[in-house]
C-alpha positions as CSV (number, residue, x, y, z in Angstrom):
1,M,49.2,-6.5,-57.7
2,G,46.2,-8.8,-57.8
3,C,43.8,-6.8,-55.7
4,D,41.0,-4.3,-56.3
5,P,41.7,-0.9,-54.8
6,N,38.0,0.0,-55.0
7,V,35.6,-0.4,-52.1
8,Y,31.8,-0.5,-52.4
9,A,29.0,-0.2,-49.9
10,P,25.8,-1.7,-51.4
11,C,22.4,-1.6,-49.6
12,Q,22.1,-4.4,-47.0
13,K,19.3,-6.3,-45.3
14,D,19.4,-7.4,-41.7
15,A,18.2,-10.7,-40.3
16,D,14.6,-9.4,-40.2
17,G,14.7,-8.4,-43.8
18,R,14.8,-4.7,-43.1
19,L,16.7,-2.6,-45.7
20,W,19.7,-0.5,-44.7
21,V,21.2,2.1,-47.0
22,F,24.7,3.5,-47.1
23,E,25.3,6.7,-45.1
24,S,29.0,7.3,-45.2
25,W,32.5,6.0,-45.1
26,S,34.7,6.8,-42.1
27,D,37.1,8.7,-44.4
28,G,34.2,10.8,-45.8
29,C,34.2,9.4,-49.3
30,T,31.2,8.3,-51.5
31,T,29.6,4.9,-51.7
32,A,32.2,3.5,-54.1
33,H,35.7,4.9,-54.1
34,R,39.3,4.1,-54.7
35,I,41.7,3.5,-51.9
36,D,45.3,4.4,-52.4
37,S,47.7,2.0,-50.8
38,T,50.0,3.2,-48.0
39,E,52.8,1.7,-46.0
40,D,50.6,1.8,-42.9
41,P,47.6,-0.5,-42.4
42,Q,44.3,1.4,-42.8
43,T,40.8,0.7,-41.5
44,Y,37.6,1.9,-43.3
45,T,34.1,1.6,-41.8
46,A,30.9,1.9,-43.8
47,T,27.9,3.4,-41.8
48,F,24.4,2.4,-42.9
49,R,21.0,3.9,-41.9
50,R,17.4,2.9,-42.3
51,P,15.8,4.5,-45.4
52,R,13.7,7.6,-44.8
53,R,10.0,7.2,-45.5
């Protein structure tokens, strides 16, 4: 098929260099997970948070 059905949410840095860590996917799955294709378009949102001190 030519595409990777896996999605990943690595840590991110914002424009000020502050670190953000993965909190959750909108579908409730873990940081890296496989997405099964469907006939209907799907949207997935990764939520990030500031690390706890």
